[in-house]
Every structure is written in C-alpha cells, then in structure tokens.
C-alpha positions, 0 to 999 in steps of 0.5 A: 627228587634225590637218588638215595643209595642205601649202603651196608658194609660197602654193599649197595642194598637199594637205590630209591628216588625220594623227595625227603632224605632220611636223617641219622638215627632214623629206623628203616625197613629194607628187604624185610629187615629192620635197620637204623641209619648211621650216617648220611653223605651227600655226594652232589645235588642229586645223589646221597649215600646213606650208611645203614646197619641192619639187624642180624638174622639169627639162623635156627639149627634143626635138631639132629636126625635120630640115627637109630635103625627102625624096628620092623 
C-alpha cells in the first residue's frame, strides 16, 4: 500500500492509501471536480506526490435587481 498525496498549485487536496498509483495523463475526480494528472513524483517507497490540474469552476453572476420603486 502506498500513500498518494494529490497536490494542485502547492496545496495538498487529498491523501489516499492506494495499491495502484495513477499515471500521467489519467483523468481523476477529486472533491466533485474533474482533473488530470500532470506528473507523478515518488518521494520514498511508501509516499508519492501526484501533481494534478483541476477544471476551473465558472461562477455565474445573477442578474442585477430592479431598483425601480414599486407602485401601490
């Protein structure tokens, strides 16, 4: 069993204890977001750093509220 550390932009997203380490170019799903593996760096026999790039979440802006006075 190997401890896999998923890292994006120097921020550790997830640690997992796995039997198989993902390879470069694999698609992954972390915290509800899709991503791809950029590189795999073995640290020692039991630890591996996996550098990932997750898809950007697009924020939707709501329409501006109508500022007209209501008629009575």
